OpenMM code with the backbone's topology and positions (N, CA, C; nanometers):
from openmm import Vec3, app, unit

residues = "MET CYS PRO SER LEU ASN VAL VAL LEU VAL ALA PRO GLU ILE PRO GLN ASN THR GLY ASN VAL GLY ARG LEU CYS LEU ALA ALA GLY ALA ARG LEU HIS LEU VAL GLU PRO LEU GLY PHE GLU LEU ASP GLU LYS HIS LEU ARG ARG ALA GLY LEU ASP TYR TRP ASP ARG VAL ASP MET LYS VAL TRP SER SER PHE ALA ALA LEU PHE SER ASP ALA ALA ALA GLY ALA ARG PHE TRP PHE PHE THR THR LYS VAL GLN ARG ASP TYR TRP ASP VAL ASP TYR ALA ARG GLY ASP TYR LEU VAL PHE GLY ARG GLU THR ARG GLY LEU PRO GLU SER LEU LEU ALA GLU ASN ALA GLU SER CYS VAL THR ILE PRO MET GLU LYS ASP VAL ARG SER ILE ASN LEU ALA THR ALA VAL GLY ILE GLY THR TYR GLU ALA LEU ARG ARG ILE ALA ILE ARG GLY".split()
positions = [
    Vec3(-4.5772, -4.8464, 2.7744),
    Vec3(-4.5532, -4.9775, 2.7447),
    Vec3(-4.3940, -4.9863, 2.7479),
    Vec3(-4.3594, -5.0771, 2.7969),
    Vec3(-4.2011, -5.0927, 2.8026),
    Vec3(-4.1486, -5.1402, 2.6553),
    Vec3(-4.0442, -5.0585, 2.6211),
    Vec3(-3.9784, -5.1205, 2.4813),
    Vec3(-3.9188, -5.2631, 2.5048),
    Vec3(-3.9128, -5.3350, 2.3840),
    Vec3(-3.8591, -5.4659, 2.3865),
    Vec3(-3.7046, -5.4524, 2.4576),
    Vec3(-3.6515, -5.3475, 2.4118),
    Vec3(-3.5111, -5.3201, 2.4411),
    Vec3(-3.4814, -5.1849, 2.4438),
    Vec3(-3.3670, -5.1358, 2.5120),
    Vec3(-3.3094, -5.0013, 2.5120),
    Vec3(-3.1865, -5.0042, 2.4583),
    Vec3(-3.1571, -4.9252, 2.3474),
    Vec3(-3.0158, -4.9186, 2.2884),
    Vec3(-2.9760, -4.7647, 2.3393),
    Vec3(-2.8558, -4.7703, 2.3947),
    Vec3(-2.7913, -4.6457, 2.4490),
    Vec3(-2.6723, -4.6258, 2.3579),
    Vec3(-2.6500, -4.5035, 2.3241),
    Vec3(-2.5228, -4.4743, 2.2475),
    Vec3(-2.4642, -4.3498, 2.3406),
    Vec3(-2.3459, -4.3707, 2.3957),
    Vec3(-2.2750, -4.2904, 2.4912),
    Vec3(-2.1870, -4.2022, 2.3993),
    Vec3(-2.2152, -4.0700, 2.3741),
    Vec3(-2.1337, -3.9641, 2.2959),
    Vec3(-2.1110, -4.0116, 2.1658),
    Vec3(-2.2016, -4.0487, 2.1003),
    Vec3(-2.1920, -4.0912, 1.9575),
    Vec3(-2.1182, -3.9756, 1.8686),
    Vec3(-2.0432, -3.9935, 1.7671),
    Vec3(-1.9574, -3.8977, 1.7064),
    Vec3(-2.0081, -3.8814, 1.5669),
    Vec3(-2.0657, -3.9928, 1.4989),
    Vec3(-2.0726, -4.0020, 1.3569),
    Vec3(-2.2212, -3.9942, 1.3198),
    Vec3(-2.2752, -3.8950, 1.2658),
    Vec3(-2.4334, -3.8905, 1.2551),
    Vec3(-2.4777, -4.0076, 1.1722),
    Vec3(-2.4068, -4.0514, 1.0630),
    Vec3(-2.4638, -4.1561, 0.9783),
    Vec3(-2.4835, -4.2824, 1.0605),
    Vec3(-2.3861, -4.3075, 1.1686),
    Vec3(-2.4047, -4.4172, 1.2472),
    Vec3(-2.5315, -4.4289, 1.3269),
    Vec3(-2.5568, -4.2982, 1.3749),
    Vec3(-2.6606, -4.2789, 1.4857),
    Vec3(-2.7816, -4.2908, 1.3954),
    Vec3(-2.8061, -4.2354, 1.2693),
    Vec3(-2.9188, -4.2462, 1.1782),
    Vec3(-2.9432, -4.3901, 1.1623),
    Vec3(-2.8321, -4.4788, 1.1392),
    Vec3(-2.8639, -4.6214, 1.0958),
    Vec3(-2.9051, -4.7019, 1.2265),
    Vec3(-2.8659, -4.6642, 1.3366),
    Vec3(-2.8936, -4.7166, 1.4575),
    Vec3(-3.0339, -4.6889, 1.5070),
    Vec3(-3.0842, -4.5498, 1.4600),
    Vec3(-3.2191, -4.5135, 1.4888),
    Vec3(-3.3086, -4.5986, 1.3975),
    Vec3(-3.2855, -4.6048, 1.2785),
    Vec3(-3.3615, -4.6761, 1.1713),
    Vec3(-3.3943, -4.8275, 1.2392),
    Vec3(-3.2641, -4.8875, 1.2699),
    Vec3(-3.2659, -5.0168, 1.3393),
    Vec3(-3.3605, -5.0471, 1.4583),
    Vec3(-3.3492, -4.9269, 1.5505),
    Vec3(-3.4280, -4.9309, 1.6736),
    Vec3(-3.5587, -4.9256, 1.6287),
    Vec3(-3.5950, -4.8586, 1.5226),
    Vec3(-3.7451, -4.8638, 1.4965),
    Vec3(-3.7760, -4.9844, 1.4439),
    Vec3(-3.7149, -5.0486, 1.3517),
    Vec3(-3.7369, -5.1827, 1.3132),
    Vec3(-3.7556, -5.3025, 1.4195),
    Vec3(-3.6706, -5.2758, 1.5138),
    Vec3(-3.6640, -5.3802, 1.6359),
    Vec3(-3.7500, -5.3448, 1.7362),
    Vec3(-3.8327, -5.2333, 1.7305),
    Vec3(-3.9139, -5.1919, 1.8550),
    Vec3(-3.8427, -5.1495, 1.9729),
    Vec3(-3.7198, -5.1050, 1.9416),
    Vec3(-3.6362, -5.0594, 2.0732),
    Vec3(-3.6501, -4.9028, 2.0714),
    Vec3(-3.6089, -4.8782, 2.1920),
    Vec3(-3.6020, -4.7177, 2.2245),
    Vec3(-3.4601, -4.6779, 2.2378),
    Vec3(-3.4180, -4.5814, 2.1574),
    Vec3(-3.2850, -4.5415, 2.1477),
    Vec3(-3.2681, -4.4242, 2.2448),
    Vec3(-3.1651, -4.4353, 2.3115),
    Vec3(-3.1216, -4.3303, 2.4127),
    Vec3(-2.9815, -4.2824, 2.3660),
    Vec3(-2.9729, -4.1396, 2.3603),
    Vec3(-2.8442, -4.0817, 2.3128),
    Vec3(-2.7988, -3.9934, 2.4321),
    Vec3(-2.6759, -4.0070, 2.4785),
    Vec3(-2.6149, -3.9579, 2.5836),
    Vec3(-2.5185, -3.8527, 2.5411),
    Vec3(-2.5347, -3.7349, 2.5895),
    Vec3(-2.4380, -3.6349, 2.5498),
    Vec3(-2.3162, -3.6473, 2.6188),
    Vec3(-2.2078, -3.5765, 2.5444),
    Vec3(-2.2196, -3.4741, 2.4227),
    Vec3(-2.2257, -3.5676, 2.3143),
    Vec3(-2.3025, -3.5151, 2.2101),
    Vec3(-2.3202, -3.5635, 2.0694),
    Vec3(-2.2250, -3.5061, 1.9868),
    Vec3(-2.1480, -3.5832, 1.8790),
    Vec3(-2.0706, -3.5181, 1.7993),
    Vec3(-2.1510, -3.4553, 1.6655),
    Vec3(-2.2570, -3.4226, 1.6766),
    Vec3(-2.3303, -3.3618, 1.5848),
    Vec3(-2.4680, -3.3018, 1.6349),
    Vec3(-2.5228, -3.2164, 1.5427),
    Vec3(-2.6755, -3.1801, 1.5738),
    Vec3(-2.7827, -3.2596, 1.5253),
    Vec3(-2.8826, -3.2940, 1.6026),
    Vec3(-2.9833, -3.3929, 1.5780),
    Vec3(-3.0642, -3.3553, 1.4491),
    Vec3(-3.0369, -3.2272, 1.4021),
    Vec3(-3.1160, -3.2021, 1.2846),
    Vec3(-3.0223, -3.2015, 1.1696),
    Vec3(-2.8972, -3.2736, 1.1903),
    Vec3(-2.7966, -3.2693, 1.0664),
    Vec3(-2.8470, -3.3626, 0.9629),
    Vec3(-2.8271, -3.3169, 0.8294),
    Vec3(-2.8682, -3.3816, 0.7138),
    Vec3(-2.8145, -3.5377, 0.7119),
    Vec3(-2.7054, -3.5471, 0.7313),
    Vec3(-2.6479, -3.6833, 0.7223),
    Vec3(-2.7292, -3.7898, 0.8339),
    Vec3(-2.7605, -3.7378, 0.9524),
    Vec3(-2.8262, -3.8199, 1.0393),
    Vec3(-2.9699, -3.8578, 0.9754),
    Vec3(-3.0353, -3.7655, 0.9252),
    Vec3(-3.1831, -3.7805, 0.8788),
    Vec3(-3.1653, -3.8611, 0.7440),
    Vec3(-3.0585, -3.8454, 0.6827),
    Vec3(-3.0523, -3.9252, 0.5486),
    Vec3(-3.0390, -4.0688, 0.5868),
    Vec3(-2.9440, -4.1058, 0.6791),
    Vec3(-2.9211, -4.2466, 0.7088),
    Vec3(-3.0511, -4.3229, 0.7700),
    Vec3(-3.1200, -4.2163, 0.8595),
    Vec3(-3.2421, -4.2792, 0.9128),
    Vec3(-3.3650, -4.2669, 0.8190),
    Vec3(-3.3147, -4.2267, 0.6872),
    Vec3(-3.4246, -4.2168, 0.5823),
    Vec3(-3.5504, -4.1421, 0.6258),
    Vec3(-3.6661, -4.1755, 0.5870),
    Vec3(-3.8017, -4.1103, 0.6121),
    Vec3(-3.8362, -4.1689, 0.7627),
    Vec3(-3.7678, -4.2454, 0.8252),
    Vec3(-3.8134, -4.3051, 0.9498),
    Vec3(-3.7764, -4.2154, 1.0729),
    Vec3(-3.6830, -4.1354, 1.0524),
    Vec3(-3.6183, -4.0728, 1.1706),
    Vec3(-3.7308, -3.9973, 1.2748),
    Vec3(-3.8330, -3.9376, 1.2294),
    Vec3(-3.9416, -3.8817, 1.2995),
    Vec3(-4.0193, -3.9819, 1.3802),
    Vec3(-4.0097, -4.1006, 1.3450),
    Vec3(-4.0825, -4.2147, 1.4146),
    Vec3(-4.0010, -4.2764, 1.5179),
    Vec3(-3.8595, -4.2629, 1.5312),
    Vec3(-3.7755, -4.3218, 1.6128),
    Vec3(-3.8281, -4.2800, 1.7502),
    Vec3(-3.8227, -4.4008, 1.8495),
    Vec3(-3.8474, -4.3530, 1.9957),
    Vec3(-3.7206, -4.3182, 2.0528),
    Vec3(-3.6972, -4.2019, 2.0740),
    Vec3(-3.5685, -4.1642, 2.1289),
    Vec3(-3.5744, -4.0633, 2.2366),
    Vec3(-3.4739, -4.0711, 2.3358),
    Vec3(-3.4672, -3.9776, 2.4330),
    Vec3(-3.3046, -3.9271, 2.4414),
    Vec3(-3.2905, -3.8100, 2.4680),
    Vec3(-3.1549, -3.7530, 2.4993),
    Vec3(-3.1368, -3.7387, 2.6293),
    Vec3(-3.0094, -3.7673, 2.6793),
    Vec3(-2.9893, -3.7614, 2.8324),
    Vec3(-2.8538, -3.6654, 2.8154),
    Vec3(-2.8397, -3.5879, 2.9400),
    Vec3(-2.7364, -3.4921, 2.9560),
    Vec3(-2.6137, -3.5696, 3.0061),
    Vec3(-2.6190, -3.7031, 3.0573),
    Vec3(-2.5194, -3.7831, 3.1139),
    Vec3(-2.5800, -3.9086, 3.1357),
    Vec3(-2.4823, -4.0200, 3.1472),
    Vec3(-2.5219, -4.1396, 3.1639),
    Vec3(-2.5782, -4.1755, 3.3075),
    Vec3(-2.5266, -4.0758, 3.3987),
    Vec3(-2.5770, -4.0921, 3.5288),
    Vec3(-2.7262, -4.0355, 3.5285),
    Vec3(-2.7872, -3.9520, 3.4591),
    Vec3(-2.9132, -3.9118, 3.4245),
    Vec3(-2.9863, -4.0218, 3.3763),
    Vec3(-2.9414, -4.0884, 3.2742),
    Vec3(-3.0259, -4.2196, 3.2271),
    Vec3(-3.0279, -4.3068, 3.3239),
    Vec3(-2.9154, -4.3720, 3.3948),
    Vec3(-2.9180, -4.4522, 3.4765),
    Vec3(-3.0197, -4.4515, 3.5966),
    Vec3(-3.0226, -4.3042, 3.6544),
    Vec3(-3.1130, -4.2767, 3.7694),
    Vec3(-3.2442, -4.2853, 3.7210),
    Vec3(-3.2952, -4.2584, 3.6005),
    Vec3(-3.4341, -4.2664, 3.5461),
    Vec3(-3.4639, -4.3918, 3.5177),
    Vec3(-3.3789, -4.5082, 3.5008),
    Vec3(-3.4328, -4.6343, 3.4617),
    Vec3(-3.5196, -4.7106, 3.5795),
    Vec3(-3.5935, -4.7813, 3.5308),
    Vec3(-3.6782, -4.8519, 3.6255),
    Vec3(-3.5922, -4.9330, 3.7303),
    Vec3(-3.6313, -4.9479, 3.8530),
    Vec3(-3.5620, -5.0279, 3.9430),
    Vec3(-3.5468, -5.1765, 3.8928),
    Vec3(-3.4119, -5.2208, 3.9199),
    Vec3(-3.3874, -5.3593, 3.8652),
    Vec3(-3.3502, -5.3712, 3.7249),
    Vec3(-3.3485, -5.2582, 3.6459),
    Vec3(-3.3206, -5.2511, 3.5037),
    Vec3(-3.1694, -5.3032, 3.4784),
    Vec3(-3.1468, -5.3836, 3.3820),
    Vec3(-3.0105, -5.4418, 3.3603),
    Vec3(-2.9548, -5.3806, 3.2502),
    Vec3(-2.8395, -5.3279, 3.2511),
    Vec3(-2.7356, -5.2711, 3.1665),
    Vec3(-2.6341, -5.3588, 3.1193),
    Vec3(-2.6146, -5.3781, 2.9823),
    Vec3(-2.5158, -5.4497, 2.9184),
    Vec3(-2.4118, -5.3752, 2.8446),
    Vec3(-2.2947, -5.3643, 2.8784),
    Vec3(-2.1816, -5.2786, 2.8375),
    Vec3(-2.1149, -5.3356, 2.7150),
    Vec3(-2.1153, -5.3026, 2.6074),
    Vec3(-2.0413, -5.3662, 2.4840),
    Vec3(-1.9029, -5.2917, 2.4767),
    Vec3(-1.7918, -5.3840, 2.4710),
    Vec3(-1.6697, -5.3249, 2.4824),
    Vec3(-1.5776, -5.4325, 2.4082),
    Vec3(-1.4569, -5.3932, 2.3723),
    Vec3(-1.3710, -5.4943, 2.3133),
    Vec3(-1.2569, -5.5319, 2.4189),
    Vec3(-1.2850, -5.4878, 2.5400),
    Vec3(-1.2026, -5.5193, 2.6432),
    Vec3(-1.2103, -5.6079, 2.7352),
    Vec3(-1.3070, -5.7122, 2.7125),
    Vec3(-1.3511, -5.8207, 2.7919),
    Vec3(-1.3668, -5.9503, 2.7130),
    Vec3(-1.3648, -6.0544, 2.7845),
    Vec3(-1.3881, -6.1917, 2.7202),
    Vec3(-1.5254, -6.2434, 2.7255),
    Vec3(-1.6079, -6.2024, 2.8001),
    Vec3(-1.7393, -6.2561, 2.7977),
    Vec3(-1.8187, -6.2201, 2.6689),
    Vec3(-1.8524, -6.3198, 2.5920),
    Vec3(-1.9318, -6.3084, 2.4578),
    Vec3(-2.0619, -6.2633, 2.4624),
    Vec3(-2.1082, -6.1649, 2.3841),
    Vec3(-2.2327, -6.1067, 2.4057),
    Vec3(-2.3501, -6.2179, 2.4070),
    Vec3(-2.3325, -6.3352, 2.3502),
    Vec3(-2.4318, -6.4504, 2.3301),
    Vec3(-2.4329, -6.5216, 2.4479),
    Vec3(-2.3619, -6.5069, 2.5562),
    Vec3(-2.3652, -6.5761, 2.6800),
    Vec3(-2.4384, -6.4984, 2.7852),
    Vec3(-2.5267, -6.3986, 2.7308),
    Vec3(-2.6221, -6.3290, 2.8270),
    Vec3(-2.7530, -6.3757, 2.8123),
    Vec3(-2.8400, -6.3740, 2.9196),
    Vec3(-2.9794, -6.4184, 2.9247),
    Vec3(-3.0637, -6.2895, 2.9154),
    Vec3(-3.0750, -6.2181, 2.7963),
    Vec3(-3.1302, -6.0921, 2.7829),
    Vec3(-3.2800, -6.0990, 2.8214),
    Vec3(-3.3336, -5.9756, 2.8649),
    Vec3(-3.4799, -5.9983, 2.9105),
    Vec3(-3.5283, -5.8655, 2.8620),
    Vec3(-3.6613, -5.8646, 2.8399),
    Vec3(-3.7451, -5.7363, 2.7892),
    Vec3(-3.7113, -5.6241, 2.8757),
    Vec3(-3.6856, -5.5128, 2.8192),
    Vec3(-3.6422, -5.3751, 2.8871),
    Vec3(-3.4942, -5.3792, 2.9113),
    Vec3(-3.4005, -5.4678, 2.8837),
    Vec3(-3.2675, -5.4344, 2.9160),
    Vec3(-3.2135, -5.3365, 2.8287),
    Vec3(-3.1055, -5.2801, 2.8843),
    Vec3(-3.0271, -5.1681, 2.8019),
    Vec3(-2.9083, -5.2165, 2.7554),
    Vec3(-2.8775, -5.1920, 2.6206),
    Vec3(-2.7595, -5.2191, 2.5518),
    Vec3(-2.6748, -5.1230, 2.5347),
    Vec3(-2.5671, -5.0946, 2.5966),
    Vec3(-2.4923, -4.9578, 2.6210),
    Vec3(-2.3722, -4.9812, 2.5157),
    Vec3(-2.3468, -4.8863, 2.4189),
    Vec3(-2.2458, -4.8777, 2.3223),
    Vec3(-2.1693, -4.7372, 2.3257),
    Vec3(-2.0229, -4.7348, 2.3153),
    Vec3(-1.9738, -4.6348, 2.3311),
    Vec3(-1.9355, -4.5463, 2.1800),
    Vec3(-1.8554, -4.4347, 2.1986),
    Vec3(-1.8333, -4.3521, 2.0900),
    Vec3(-1.7453, -4.4406, 1.9700),
    Vec3(-1.7503, -4.3865, 1.8670),
    Vec3(-1.6872, -4.4636, 1.7389),
    Vec3(-1.5307, -4.4767, 1.7794),
    Vec3(-1.4703, -4.3754, 1.8168),
    Vec3(-1.3363, -4.3668, 1.8311),
    Vec3(-1.2728, -4.4236, 1.9440),
    Vec3(-1.3365, -4.4236, 2.0628),
    Vec3(-1.2956, -4.4672, 2.1927),
    Vec3(-1.3573, -4.5597, 2.2731),
    Vec3(-1.4933, -4.5976, 2.2265),
    Vec3(-1.5660, -4.6911, 2.3056),
    Vec3(-1.6231, -4.6296, 2.4352),
    Vec3(-1.6543, -4.6890, 2.5377),
    Vec3(-1.7127, -4.6456, 2.6576),
    Vec3(-1.6000, -4.5885, 2.7576),
    Vec3(-1.6334, -4.5120, 2.8326),
    Vec3(-1.5273, -4.4699, 2.9335),
    Vec3(-1.4620, -4.5751, 3.0202),
    Vec3(-1.3488, -4.6022, 3.0494),
    Vec3(-1.2921, -4.6839, 3.1265),
    Vec3(-1.3586, -4.6838, 3.2795),
    Vec3(-1.3816, -4.5776, 3.3362),
    Vec3(-1.4524, -4.5761, 3.4558),
    Vec3(-1.5850, -4.6281, 3.4487),
    Vec3(-1.6741, -4.6215, 3.3484),
    Vec3(-1.8091, -4.6915, 3.3279),
    Vec3(-1.7981, -4.8228, 3.3204),
    Vec3(-1.6805, -4.8788, 3.2552),
    Vec3(-1.6563, -5.0182, 3.2351),
    Vec3(-1.6117, -5.0947, 3.3725),
    Vec3(-1.5241, -5.0200, 3.4397),
    Vec3(-1.4629, -5.0682, 3.5824),
    Vec3(-1.5901, -5.0825, 3.6710),
    Vec3(-1.6908, -4.9888, 3.6720),
    Vec3(-1.7913, -4.9747, 3.7663),
    Vec3(-1.8885, -5.0841, 3.7248),
    Vec3(-1.8882, -5.1369, 3.6119),
    Vec3(-1.9956, -5.2168, 3.5575),
    Vec3(-1.9098, -5.3488, 3.5102),
    Vec3(-1.8058, -5.4158, 3.5437),
    Vec3(-1.7337, -5.5117, 3.5007),
    Vec3(-1.8127, -5.6359, 3.4881),
    Vec3(-1.9150, -5.6766, 3.5616),
    Vec3(-1.9823, -5.7942, 3.5856),
    Vec3(-2.0894, -5.7875, 3.4439),
    Vec3(-2.1216, -5.6792, 3.4152),
    Vec3(-2.2077, -5.6461, 3.2863),
    Vec3(-2.1628, -5.6115, 3.1603),
    Vec3(-2.0313, -5.6464, 3.1496),
    Vec3(-1.9550, -5.6126, 3.0174),
    Vec3(-1.9556, -5.7192, 2.9311),
    Vec3(-1.9731, -5.7208, 2.8062),
    Vec3(-1.9731, -5.8059, 2.7016),
    Vec3(-1.9075, -5.7700, 2.5710),
    Vec3(-1.8597, -5.8751, 2.4925),
    Vec3(-1.7940, -5.8226, 2.3664),
    Vec3(-1.8311, -5.9016, 2.2584),
    Vec3(-1.8227, -5.8481, 2.1457),
    Vec3(-1.8546, -5.9265, 2.0198),
    Vec3(-1.7012, -5.9791, 1.9613),
    Vec3(-1.7006, -6.1072, 1.9480),
    Vec3(-1.5728, -6.1653, 1.9303),
    Vec3(-1.5349, -6.1332, 1.7707),
    Vec3(-1.4086, -6.0960, 1.7781),
    Vec3(-1.3337, -6.0640, 1.6369),
    Vec3(-1.1827, -6.1227, 1.6276),
    Vec3(-1.1766, -6.1097, 1.5082),
    Vec3(-1.0225, -6.1622, 1.4933),
    Vec3(-0.9390, -6.0700, 1.5535),
    Vec3(-0.8157, -6.1178, 1.6133),
    Vec3(-0.7011, -6.0476, 1.6827),
    Vec3(-0.6645, -5.8997, 1.6156),
    Vec3(-0.6565, -5.9041, 1.4791),
    Vec3(-0.5917, -5.7987, 1.4056),
    Vec3(-0.6941, -5.6832, 1.3741),
    Vec3(-0.8159, -5.7129, 1.4374),
    Vec3(-0.9362, -5.6122, 1.3974),
    Vec3(-0.9560, -5.5304, 1.5168),
    Vec3(-0.9399, -5.3986, 1.5146),
    Vec3(-0.9467, -5.3158, 1.6498),
    Vec3(-1.0946, -5.3158, 1.6954),
    Vec3(-1.1973, -5.2870, 1.5935),
    Vec3(-1.3344, -5.2922, 1.6268),
    Vec3(-1.3960, -5.2916, 1.4981),
    Vec3(-1.5477, -5.3072, 1.5146),
    Vec3(-1.6418, -5.3072, 1.4135),
    Vec3(-1.7159, -5.1657, 1.3963),
    Vec3(-1.7820, -5.1418, 1.2902),
    Vec3(-1.8603, -5.0233, 1.2937),
    Vec3(-1.9759, -5.0414, 1.4097),
    Vec3(-2.0068, -4.9088, 1.4639),
    Vec3(-2.0850, -4.8953, 1.5747),
    Vec3(-2.2265, -4.9475, 1.5083),
    Vec3(-2.2833, -4.9010, 1.4135),
    Vec3(-2.4214, -4.9425, 1.3774),
    Vec3(-2.4139, -5.0807, 1.3727),
    Vec3(-2.3104, -5.1485, 1.3019),
    Vec3(-2.3057, -5.2973, 1.2936),
    Vec3(-2.3070, -5.3732, 1.4427),
    Vec3(-2.2305, -5.3208, 1.5171),
    Vec3(-2.2391, -5.3664, 1.6561),
    Vec3(-2.3636, -5.3643, 1.7164),
    Vec3(-2.4226, -5.2453, 1.6918),
    Vec3(-2.5781, -5.2320, 1.7598),
    Vec3(-2.6534, -5.3474, 1.7075),
    Vec3(-2.6696, -5.3581, 1.5720),
    Vec3(-2.7372, -5.4749, 1.5034),
    Vec3(-2.7291, -5.5901, 1.5604),
    Vec3(-2.5797, -5.6465, 1.5682),
    Vec3(-2.5462, -5.7700, 1.6124),
    Vec3(-2.6102, -5.7862, 1.7601),
    Vec3(-2.5741, -5.6846, 1.8387),
    Vec3(-2.6211, -5.6988, 1.9846),
    Vec3(-2.7813, -5.7045, 2.0011),
    Vec3(-2.8478, -5.6072, 1.9316),
    Vec3(-2.9813, -5.6014, 1.9270),
    Vec3(-3.0580, -5.7261, 1.8987),
    Vec3(-3.0209, -5.7737, 1.7768),
    Vec3(-3.1036, -5.8858, 1.7265),
    Vec3(-3.0721, -6.0124, 1.8119),
    Vec3(-2.9589, -6.0301, 1.8749),
    Vec3(-2.9342, -6.1478, 1.9536),
    Vec3(-3.0090, -6.1332, 2.0856),
    Vec3(-3.0319, -6.0165, 2.1304),
    Vec3(-3.1114, -5.9761, 2.2634),
    Vec3(-3.2458, -6.0329, 2.2161),
    Vec3(-3.3017, -5.9710, 2.1054),
    Vec3(-3.4427, -6.0096, 2.0624),
    Vec3(-3.4424, -6.1551, 2.0388),
    Vec3(-3.3601, -6.2157, 1.9964),
    Vec3(-3.3828, -6.3645, 1.9775),
    Vec3(-3.4043, -6.4356, 2.1137),
    Vec3(-3.3017, -6.3947, 2.2069),
    Vec3(-3.3145, -6.4528, 2.3454),
    Vec3(-3.4370, -6.4254, 2.4109),
    Vec3(-3.4948, -6.3118, 2.3965),
    Vec3(-3.6197, -6.2616, 2.4490),
    Vec3(-3.7366, -6.3524, 2.3912),
    Vec3(-3.7271, -6.3645, 2.2590),
    Vec3(-3.8297, -6.4514, 2.1891),
    Vec3(-3.8387, -6.6013, 2.2487),
    Vec3(-3.7063, -6.6484, 2.2732),
    Vec3(-3.7025, -6.7826, 2.3243),
    Vec3(-3.7619, -6.7999, 2.4616),
    Vec3(-3.7527, -6.7011, 2.5477),
    Vec3(-3.8048, -6.7079, 2.6747),
    Vec3(-3.9532, -6.6818, 2.6783),
    Vec3(-3.9985, -6.6364, 2.5632),
    Vec3(-4.1462, -6.5941, 2.5467),
    Vec3(-4.1891, -6.4728, 2.6201),
] * unit.nanometer
topology = app.Topology()
chain = topology.addChain("A")
for resn in residues:
    res = topology.addResidue(resn, chain)
    for name in ("N", "CA", "C"):
        topology.addAtom(name, app.Element.getBySymbol(name[0]), res)
């Protein structure tokens, strides 16, 4: 069965963020995709502590590269790239079941080349001008639950 959503973390660096995102994905019925390199080991105690006793139940796949994930996705799958570098707000997207929400590493975001190749699918979470970014797990929560809300409205 197709998950309601796919959440992708490209080269995450902080195990606690990934653990929190994993727990969120479980709660939301989303599949978590981790794209290497990871800044931690998947058995790290901080990751599991943040994921609490849910970590073993998270629907998760690890990929060697974004290209490998992309080539394995179903034909017509839609990817939405979250970044601070565009003007299109995340709430202006008509999300659909099975979409991929793609987030970059905590310190640098998504690679510029990936954003340039997918400019029409880039979205942002609006923030005050003097704030560089928000926490990765928080951003994933914002994007995931807006997408779920939109999917529920569509039926």
